[in-house]
C-alpha angles and dihedrals in degrees: 000000000000121000118252115266093207132041126177108190146153096220125082122257134226108235095199093050092047093050092045090052092047094054097035115132094355108118090179092072112108097157138035120185124185143179123204117191120201137189109258132193102223089198096062119102115248115249136216104228109288099044096283108143116239090205127081119253115293093258088061094055095079097089093063097027102251117221092345089063090064087087137229113329094018099095121134113291113223095175141000128207122199125195132185143170107258112234094013093064094048091048092051092050091046086056090051091053091048088053091050090050089054095046101043137040095246133140104209144351134201125196123187119179124181125217133188129050115343132181132212111288093025116129113247108176141014124195114180127176133184129204142145093263135029098239095065092044093050092049095046092047092051091045091052092049092048089049093046093051093056111022109031112099100243128133119208127201121187125202115213134165086271092056138264123318137173113246118235125218113271124234089224090060091051089050091051090054092047092064087067089057094256122126114221118234095209102093 
Protein backbone atom coordinates (compact mmCIF):
# COMPACT_ATOMS: atom_id res chain seq x y z
CA UNK A 1 0.00 0.00 0.00
CA UNK A 2 1.39 3.40 -0.92
CA UNK A 3 1.31 6.28 1.52
CA UNK A 4 -1.12 9.10 0.89
CA UNK A 5 0.33 12.02 -1.03
CA UNK A 6 -2.12 14.52 0.48
CA UNK A 7 -3.48 14.94 3.99
CA UNK A 8 -5.80 17.69 5.18
CA UNK A 9 -5.97 17.48 8.96
CA UNK A 10 -6.55 19.36 12.18
CA UNK A 11 -3.78 17.63 14.13
CA UNK A 12 -0.10 18.58 13.97
CA UNK A 13 2.43 16.58 11.97
CA UNK A 14 5.91 15.24 12.71
CA UNK A 15 8.25 16.52 9.98
CA UNK A 16 10.94 13.89 10.60
CA UNK A 17 8.43 11.02 10.48
CA UNK A 18 6.83 12.36 7.30
CA UNK A 19 10.17 12.71 5.50
CA UNK A 20 11.31 9.28 6.67
CA UNK A 21 8.10 7.76 5.31
CA UNK A 22 8.47 9.62 2.01
CA UNK A 23 11.98 8.29 1.38
CA UNK A 24 11.45 4.82 2.90
CA UNK A 25 12.66 1.94 0.76
CA UNK A 26 13.58 4.17 -2.19
CA UNK A 27 17.33 3.85 -2.75
CA UNK A 28 17.11 6.23 -5.74
CA UNK A 29 16.53 9.23 -3.45
CA UNK A 30 19.53 11.52 -3.31
CA UNK A 31 17.69 14.66 -2.26
CA UNK A 32 14.75 15.62 -0.10
CA UNK A 33 13.57 19.21 -0.02
CA UNK A 34 10.84 20.46 2.23
CA UNK A 35 8.95 23.56 3.19
CA UNK A 36 7.25 23.96 6.55
CA UNK A 37 4.89 26.91 6.94
CA UNK A 38 4.00 28.22 10.39
CA UNK A 39 1.55 30.70 11.87
CA UNK A 40 3.40 33.88 12.69
CA UNK A 41 2.44 36.87 14.75
CA UNK A 42 3.63 39.73 12.58
CA UNK A 43 3.48 42.03 15.60
CA UNK A 44 6.08 40.14 17.65
CA UNK A 45 9.59 41.50 17.90
CA UNK A 46 12.26 39.41 16.16
CA UNK A 47 14.70 37.67 18.48
CA UNK A 48 18.36 36.83 18.43
CA UNK A 49 18.49 33.19 19.40
CA UNK A 50 17.69 32.87 23.10
CA UNK A 51 14.75 35.26 23.28
CA UNK A 52 16.84 38.44 23.20
CA UNK A 53 15.00 41.02 21.14
CA UNK A 54 16.85 42.35 18.11
CA UNK A 55 14.84 45.56 18.25
CA UNK A 56 15.49 48.54 20.49
CA UNK A 57 13.17 49.17 23.46
CA UNK A 58 9.59 50.17 22.56
CA UNK A 59 10.20 53.86 23.29
CA UNK A 60 12.85 53.85 20.57
CA UNK A 61 10.49 52.50 17.91
CA UNK A 62 8.82 55.82 17.22
CA UNK A 63 11.25 57.01 14.49
CA UNK A 64 10.33 54.18 12.15
CA UNK A 65 6.84 53.63 13.48
CA UNK A 66 7.19 50.30 15.28
CA UNK A 67 4.33 47.82 14.90
CA UNK A 68 2.02 50.54 13.53
CA UNK A 69 4.38 50.95 10.58
CA UNK A 70 3.64 47.41 9.46
CA UNK A 71 0.70 48.82 7.56
CA UNK A 72 -2.96 48.05 7.18
CA UNK A 73 -3.71 44.39 7.51
CA UNK A 74 -0.40 43.62 9.20
CA UNK A 75 -1.53 43.78 12.82
CA UNK A 76 -0.52 41.07 15.29
CA UNK A 77 -2.16 37.73 14.59
CA UNK A 78 -3.42 35.99 17.71
CA UNK A 79 -5.09 33.11 15.84
CA UNK A 80 -5.70 31.83 12.34
CA UNK A 81 -8.56 29.68 11.15
CA UNK A 82 -8.39 27.70 7.93
CA UNK A 83 -11.38 26.17 6.18
CA UNK A 84 -11.67 23.95 3.10
CA UNK A 85 -14.10 21.81 1.11
CA UNK A 86 -13.36 18.17 2.00
CA UNK A 87 -12.74 16.08 -1.10
CA UNK A 88 -12.41 19.07 -3.40
CA UNK A 89 -9.28 20.35 -1.66
CA UNK A 90 -7.54 16.97 -1.68
CA UNK A 91 -8.39 16.49 -5.36
CA UNK A 92 -6.98 19.92 -6.26
CA UNK A 93 -3.72 19.22 -4.40
CA UNK A 94 -3.44 15.75 -6.00
CA UNK A 95 -3.64 17.54 -9.36
CA UNK A 96 -0.86 19.91 -8.25
CA UNK A 97 1.36 16.95 -7.38
CA UNK A 98 0.60 15.31 -10.74
CA UNK A 99 1.64 18.56 -12.44
CA UNK A 100 4.89 18.67 -10.42
CA UNK A 101 5.65 15.05 -11.38
CA UNK A 102 5.26 16.00 -15.06
CA UNK A 103 7.34 19.18 -14.83
CA UNK A 104 10.23 17.98 -12.67
CA UNK A 105 12.35 14.86 -12.39
CA UNK A 106 11.08 13.91 -8.93
CA UNK A 107 10.15 10.59 -7.36
CA UNK A 108 7.54 11.51 -4.78
CA UNK A 109 5.82 14.40 -3.03
CA UNK A 110 3.90 14.75 0.21
CA UNK A 111 1.63 17.67 1.12
CA UNK A 112 0.05 18.06 4.53
CA UNK A 113 -2.13 21.08 5.20
CA UNK A 114 -3.78 21.78 8.51
CA UNK A 115 -7.23 23.28 8.93
CA UNK A 116 -9.16 24.54 11.92
CA UNK A 117 -8.05 26.98 14.59
CA UNK A 118 -4.28 27.54 14.75
CA UNK A 119 -2.12 29.69 17.03
CA UNK A 120 1.17 31.54 16.41
CA UNK A 121 4.09 29.08 16.10
CA UNK A 122 1.78 26.21 15.00
CA UNK A 123 2.78 24.36 11.84
CA UNK A 124 0.34 24.91 8.96
CA UNK A 125 1.75 23.16 5.91
CA UNK A 126 4.40 20.66 4.90
CA UNK A 127 5.54 20.15 1.33
CA UNK A 128 8.24 17.51 0.90
CA UNK A 129 9.70 16.28 -2.39
CA UNK A 130 12.23 13.55 -3.25
CA UNK A 131 14.46 13.26 -6.29
CA UNK A 132 17.90 12.09 -7.36
CA UNK A 133 19.35 15.61 -7.18
CA UNK A 134 18.61 18.71 -5.12
CA UNK A 135 17.80 21.08 -8.00
CA UNK A 136 14.70 19.21 -9.10
CA UNK A 137 13.52 18.81 -5.49
CA UNK A 138 14.01 22.51 -4.73
CA UNK A 139 12.14 23.55 -7.87
CA UNK A 140 9.27 21.11 -7.36
CA UNK A 141 8.90 22.12 -3.71
CA UNK A 142 8.76 25.81 -4.63
CA UNK A 143 6.35 25.11 -7.49
CA UNK A 144 4.01 23.20 -5.18
CA UNK A 145 4.06 26.00 -2.59
CA UNK A 146 3.38 28.67 -5.22
CA UNK A 147 0.50 26.56 -6.52
CA UNK A 148 -0.87 25.90 -3.01
CA UNK A 149 -0.82 29.61 -2.11
CA UNK A 150 -2.95 30.56 -5.09
CA UNK A 151 -4.94 27.58 -6.35
CA UNK A 152 -5.74 25.31 -3.42
CA UNK A 153 -9.28 25.86 -2.14
CA UNK A 154 -8.55 27.07 1.38
CA UNK A 155 -10.05 30.06 3.16
CA UNK A 156 -8.03 31.81 5.84
CA UNK A 157 -9.34 34.03 8.61
CA UNK A 158 -6.94 35.90 10.91
CA UNK A 159 -7.79 37.18 14.37
CA UNK A 160 -6.02 40.40 15.35
CA UNK A 161 -6.56 42.97 18.11
CA UNK A 162 -8.89 44.76 15.64
CA UNK A 163 -11.04 41.63 15.17
CA UNK A 164 -11.30 38.73 12.74
CA UNK A 165 -11.02 39.15 8.97
CA UNK A 166 -10.84 36.88 5.94
CA UNK A 167 -7.50 37.11 4.15
CA UNK A 168 -7.54 37.97 0.44
CA UNK A 169 -5.21 36.49 -2.15
CA UNK A 170 -1.99 38.48 -2.56
CA UNK A 171 -0.71 39.84 -5.86
CA UNK A 172 2.79 38.64 -4.95
CA UNK A 173 1.52 35.05 -4.70
CA UNK A 174 -0.11 35.35 -8.14
CA UNK A 175 3.16 36.72 -9.53
CA UNK A 176 5.10 33.80 -8.03
CA UNK A 177 2.77 31.36 -9.78
CA UNK A 178 3.04 33.25 -13.09
CA UNK A 179 6.76 32.52 -13.37
CA UNK A 180 5.78 28.85 -13.82
CA UNK A 181 3.62 29.84 -16.78
CA UNK A 182 0.34 29.52 -14.87
CA UNK A 183 -2.18 32.33 -14.70
CA UNK A 184 -3.76 32.79 -11.29
CA UNK A 185 -7.51 32.75 -11.09
CA UNK A 186 -7.68 35.04 -8.05
CA UNK A 187 -8.06 38.46 -9.67
